[in-house]
N, C-alpha and C positions, 0 to 999 in steps of 0.2 A: 661016573665022574673019575676024571684021570687023577693020578697021584699028584700032578703039579697043582691041580684045581683045588684038591682037597688040601694041601699046602698053604694055598693063598687065603682059603676060608679059615684054617685055625689061625693064622697070623692076625687076620682081620678081627676073628672073635678074641684073642688075646689082647689085642689093641683096645677094643671096646672094654673088655672087663678091666683093663689098668685103668682106662679114663674114668668109668663108672664107678671104681672102688677108691679114687682118689679122696683123700681127707686134708681139707685146707685148714690150716690154723692161723689166726693174727690175734694181736692185742690191740687196744685202744691206745696205747702209750707203752714206750719202752723205758722210761724213766719215772720214777715216782720216789716219794718220801716214805720214811719208815712210819709203819701204822697205815698206809693207804692202800687201797683194793685197786685191783685191775681186773678189767673183763677179758677174757679168753673166748673167741668165737671159733668153734668147730663147725665145718661147711662140708656136705655131702651132698652129690648129685646122683647119688645109686639109690633108685627107688627100690632095690630088693633087700635093702638093709633095714633090719628093724631094731627096736630097743634103743639104747644110748650107749656113748661110748662110756669105756671102763676108767673111771677116775681114780682108781686106787694108785697108780704111780704118783699122783700129787699129794697125797698125805704126808709124805716125810718134810716138805718143803713150803706147804701152802695149806692153808686153813679155807676149805671150800664154803663160800658164804652163801652162796645160791645158784642155781641152776634153772634155765627155762629153755624150751624149744620153741622154734618159729619154723612153720611150714610155709613154703611160696612155690606158686605155679607160674612160670613166665611163658609168653607166648611170643617168639621171634620169627619172622617170615613164615608163618604157619606150622613151626615146630615148637611143641610144648616141652618146657624143661621144668622138672621139678627138682626142688633143692629143699633141704633141711639144715637147719642151723641150731646149734646148742650154745648158748650164750651163760659162760661160767664166770661168777666173781670169786676171785681169788684173793687171799690176805697173806702176802708173804710172812714166814716166821724167822727170816734172818736179813740182815743188810748184804750189801755188796752186790756180786755179780750171781743173780739166781737164774737159773735154767729151769723153763718148763718142760718137763719130760716129753716124749713122743707118747701119743695116746693112739689106743686101737678100737676100732669098729669093725667088728668082722675080720675081713682079710686087710682092710685099708688101715693104714697107719698116717699119723700126721708128723709134720716135721718139729724138732724141738725149737724152742724160742728162748733168748737169753733177754733179762730185763736188769735194769740197775736200780737198786733199792738203796738211797742214801738216808742219812741221818737227818730227821727233820728238823727244822727250825722251831726252838721252844717258844709257845706263846706265853705272853704274861698271865698273871695270876688271874687277873680280872676277865680276861678273855676266857680261861679254861673253864670259868665258873657261869660265863654267859652262855645263855640257850643259842642266841645268835651273835657271831660277829665276824668282821673281815679283816682279812690279812693282806696287805699289799707290800709287793717286793720287785728290786728290778736286779735284773742279771749283771748290771754294771753300775758302779757308782760314778764313773767319770767316762765320757766318750766324746769324740771328736764331733765337730759342727757337721751337720747331716748324715752323721752316722747313727747307726742303730743302737736302741736301748729296749730290752723287753721288760715290760711291765706286766706282772702275773698279780691278778686279783683272785682271791679265794674266800668264798662266803661259807662259813661252817655254821651248821644248825643240827642242835641234839633233839630238836621237836620239829614235828611234820608242819609243812606250811602249805596254804592254799596255793593256786595257781596265780594270784594275783600280784605275785612278788615283782619289784621292778629294781632296775640300778640306773642312777643318772648317767646319762652319757659322758663319756670320758673326752674333756676338752681342755687343752693345754695351749695357752697363748705362745706363738712364736714356734710352733712345733708342728709337724704333720705326724698323723695318726692312723695306722692301718692295723684292723682288727685281725689276729691271727686264727683262723678257722672259726668254728662255732664253739660254744660253751660246752663244757664236759663235765660230767657229773660223776661222782665216785664216793666210798665211804672212807672214814679214818677214825682210828682209836685214839682219843686224847683224855687222858688221866682215867683209862679204864672206861671209858662213856662212848659209845660209838656215835659218830657225827656224819651226817651227809655233807659232801663238799660240791660246791658251784664252783667251776674255775674258768676264768676269761683271760686270755692273753692278749696283749696289744705291743705293735712296734712303734716306737715313738722315734721321730727324726728331728731334731732341735736345729732350728733354722739361724740361731746366732750364738755366738759364745758368750760364756758367763754363767750364772746361776739359773737353772730351770727348775720352776716349781710346780711339782704335781698335785693338783689341788685333791683334798679328801673326795672319796667316793660314798655316796650314801645308799643304802640298800634298805628297801621298806618291803613288809610282808604281813601277812595276816596268819596268826597261828592256828592249826587245827586242834591240837589237844595238849596236853601237859604231861610231863613224865615227873616222878618223884624227884625231888631236890636230893642230891648226894652230898651236899653239904648245908649246915645250917645256915652259912652266910649266903647261899645262893637264893636268888630271888627269881623264881620262875613265872612268868606272867600267866593270865588266865587264857583259856581258849576264846578265840575270836578277837584278841586284842591285837591292834597294828603295832608292830615293831617298826623301829627305824634304828638303824646302827651306820657308823661312817667310820672309813678308814682314815689312818694316819697320814698328813700330807708329807710328801717326799721330796728333797732336794737333789737335783741332778747336776753335777758340775760337766760343764761342756768346754771343751778346749778348741781354741782356733786352730785354723790350718796351719801346718808347718810351715816354716820358712823354706825350708829345703825342697817344697814342692815346686813344679814348674809352674810359673804364673800363667803361662799362655795355654794350659792344658785344663780340661774339665776336672774337678775335683771327684775322686772316686774313692771314699773311704769304705773298706769291705773287709769282711774275714778271708775271703779267697775269691778269686777271679780266674775263669777259664774262658778261653777263646777257641773256637773250632770252626771247620768249614765243611760243606758238603756240596757235591754237584749233581746235577740231573738233566741229561746224562753225564756219566764220566768223560773228561774231556780226553781221555788218551787217544782218541780217532776222531778227532774234530776236523771237520772240513768246511771250506769257505761258505758261508751261508748259514750254517747250522745255528739253531738256537739252543744256548747253554745256559743253564739256569745255576746260579752261584748263591748259596746262602752262608752267611757269616753269623755264627751264633755266639753270643756274649751272654755269661752267667756270671751273677756276683752274688755271693752269700753276705747277707747283712744290707742289701739294698733292694728298693722295690724297682721294677721295671721301669717306671716313669723317670727314674734318677739316671738310667744309663744313656750315654751319648750315643749319636749316629757313628757307625764303624765308617772308616774311609771308603770313598766310592773307587770303583775301578777303571780310572781314566786312563786309558792306554791307547796308544796310537796302534792302529788295526783291529780294534774291538769297537763295535757299536753298543752302546749301553741302554737298556730300558729298566730302570728302578721300579721296584713293587713298593707297596705300603709295608713298614716295618709292622712284624708280630710280636707283641708285647704280652707277658704271662707271669705271674707269682705263683710261687708255691711255698706253703707254710710248713715249717718244721719245728723239731723241738728247740732248735736255736734262733727261731725268728723266720724272716722271709728269705727267699732265694728268688731274686729278679732275672728274668731272661728276655733278651731283646733278639730277633732274628730279622736282619736286612737281606732282603733278596733281590737280585737283579738278573735280568736276560741280557747275556752277551753274545753279540752275532759277530764271527770272524769276518773281516772285509779283505784279507789277503791271505795268502799262503806263507808258510815257513814258521820262524820260531817268533813267538810273542811272549815277552817277559811281563810277568805279573809282579809287582812290588811286593815287598814285606808288609803284613798288617800287624801294627803294635798298639797296644793299650797300656798306659801308664795309670798306676792306681797306688793307693796307700794301704798296708797291710795292717789293719787295725789290731789283730792278734799279736803280731810279732813288732809292731810299732816301726815299721820302715817302708822305703818306697820299694816298688817292685815294678816288673814289666813282664807282661804276657803277650806273645807275638806268634804269628804264623810265618813261615819261612816263605821266601820268594820262591816261585816256582816258573817253568817254560812250558808253554802250550805249543806244541806241535801241529800246526795246522796243515792240513793237505789240499790240493786242488780239488774242487768238486766236478766229477765227471758231467754232471747234468748241466754245469754252466760252462762248460768249454767246448768249442767245436773243433773236432780233429780233423786235419786234412791228410788225406791218404798218399802214401809217398808214390813217385812215378819216375820214369826215365826222362832225361832232358828233352828228347825230341817230343815225347808225348805231352810234357809240360808246356813247351814251346807253342805245340799246336792248340793246346788248350787255352793258353795266355792270347793267342790270336783270336780265338772263337769267342773269348770272354770278351775282348775288347770289342769286337763288332757287335757284340749284345749290348754292351754298355752304350756305345754309340747310338744303336738305335733306339734303345730306351730313353737316352737323354733327347733324342729328336722327338719322341713321342710325347715326353714328359713337357717339352717346351711348347708343343702344340696345344696340348690340353690346358696348359697355364695361359696362354693367349686366349684360348677359347673362352676358360673360366672367367678371366678377368673382362672379357667382353659381356657376357653375360650377367657379371656382375654389375658393371657400369650401366648396362640396359635396365636391370632391376632397380638401380636407384633413381631412375627417372620415370617409374612408375608411380601411380598415386598410392597413398598410405594404405589404403584398403587391400591394394594388391601387396604390398610388402609384409602385410601381416598375416598372409596365408602361409602355412608352414605344414608340414608332414609330422614333424615329431613333436613331442610336448613343448608346450610354450616355457620361456623363462621363469614366468610366475608358478607355473606347475612344478618345475624342477625345485624353484627355491622352497615351496611349500613340501615338497618331500625331505629335502635337505633339514628344514627345520624340524618336521616331525620326527626325522630319526636322531637328530640330535637332543631333543627335549626328552625323547623315549630312552636315552643312554645306551642306545643299542650301537655299539661299535662298527660291527660289519654291516649293518644297513647304511650307517653314515658314510662308510668308505664308499659303498657303491653309489649313494645319492651325491657325493662330494665329487666323484669321478663325472658323473652325468653333467652335475653344475659346471664344472670346470672346463669341460668340452664346449660350453656356450660362451666362454669368455674370451676377451680379445687377447689375451696372452695366457700363459700357462700357469699352472697351481705353483710351480718352482719359483716363477718370476714374482708372482704377487706375495709369497712367502718371504722372498728374498728383501723385497722392499718394507714388508708390512710385519714388524716384529711380532705383535699378539697373534698374528695367524701362523706365523712359524712355530711359536711354542705352543699354541693350541694343536698344531698338527704333530708335533713330538709327542704330546700326551696321547692323541689318538693312535700313533704308531706304536706306544709303548703298550698301550691297552691291547692291540692287536697281538703282541707279541708275548706279552706277560701271561702269568697262569691265572690271575684275577680281573681278566678284562670285563667281567661283567660288573665290576664296582666303577667302570669308568663313567664320568660326568660330562655330557656333551653340552651343557649350557655356555662353558667358555668358548668353544669352537662357535657357536652360532653366534655369540657376541663379537666374535672376531670377524666373521663373515658379514655382519649387519655393519660393522665398523668399517670396511673397505670404502674409500672414496668413492662417491657415484660414478665418477669418469672411467672407474676400472671394472664396473660390473654391467652386465646386458641386462638392460629394462624391458620388460614387455611394453611397446611403444602404445598399445591401445588396451591394455588390461585384458581380462579374462574372456569379455564378451566378443572380442575381435572387431567391435563397431567403431567407426571414426567419431570423433567429437560432434556434439550437438551443434555447437557453434565455433565453427572454425574461424580463425582469424585471417 
């Protein structure tokens, strides 16, 4: 083994060891109230490590409430990957910014994580003594119309519950509701008594200004067992009893759209808005006929993706545009939803030179700072070069050679014109003779009949196969008395359907093309403009000719 090969194997071994010894840490939430627990998850894929992480560095700042280990074996593309997770329940001992220190397992170390512990809201006396109660709160007491308000429901229970617990669905008249992720469970100490907490969060979007009433939510569950009462006034129900508790109704003030907001623009109340673009491929070396995919991405914190308007289309002279379906997505965060909209379009340059793309601007209302804002992308210039494959080069020659070549070309053109004229007269004579033959002779053909070609086109359209439809459409068009472009120019539904087919052939998501619209347009062409099979598929004359 050479020294170079030895170095390569040593580097690969170090890389594998580094990847295998990685210890990844994460928490289920980064913000919690005083007295609440947080779950720390440590994950390792190193099968050579045994034991468990050293939790000693946690003792000064956290109380370790519990630890459990989960082993998993995943198979991906024939490769087995074993992972081990340690889930540690921690109770912070102090408020403020608290850092979970780096923990060690063998040679691997996790990264430190910072969580925010805030002073929790004090519950009323009746709630502190009840074995089960609900707390409902809003992050804002006043919001603009169609802006986001986050409702948090926390169900506290100091007794064990069966799995038959249920909560009434949140229904608010004149408002849209979006649940923010799945429910979370953790623990919190209230009055020295440990409580289990079930937390659910919702984004509420009022549709009208004024007062919005959020009704009380009812939680019901069956108790498993009881705990001794901590206070003489506490009334702890017996095991097996069904408990029903409700939250307090909440009023939310909804403000109307400000008068300073432009009336002709979509209303976008958000905490923050970002606008970006991407190209595939990059347009730095674009040529005539290239297909460039431009993606405009709009993200708004505090709005769902369904509230985001379409971005301006790239309607520029010199670019043929084929739009794609928008991609909508939502992301749940600690402060609510982040809606995202991606508008993609295929742009094909039709000429060389400089092509100016205008600036893209989105107007929105900043709900955090309460003022009008603009997010924009600057204008840019595409430098489009000639495509060598689309240009026929003429070699340079001396004047005498050019003159001789011109004479030879002129002679060939005259001869070609004479031959074309003769064949045209001959073809016209044969056509005239064929017209005078009986119907049975005219039905004889060497290629597929119009009926067969039309059936092929129908099957390709209804199968939503854009490429097969393009081939069948060409075969059908060759049998028509006029070109496909002439029919599309006179028949608008056919022109729109052809644009949709071309867009599917150029775009990245052509498999989602629906061909029913094109088939309806073909069938709707006036009967005089389509070639019909005069005798049907059998090729036989009528039984009783007139």
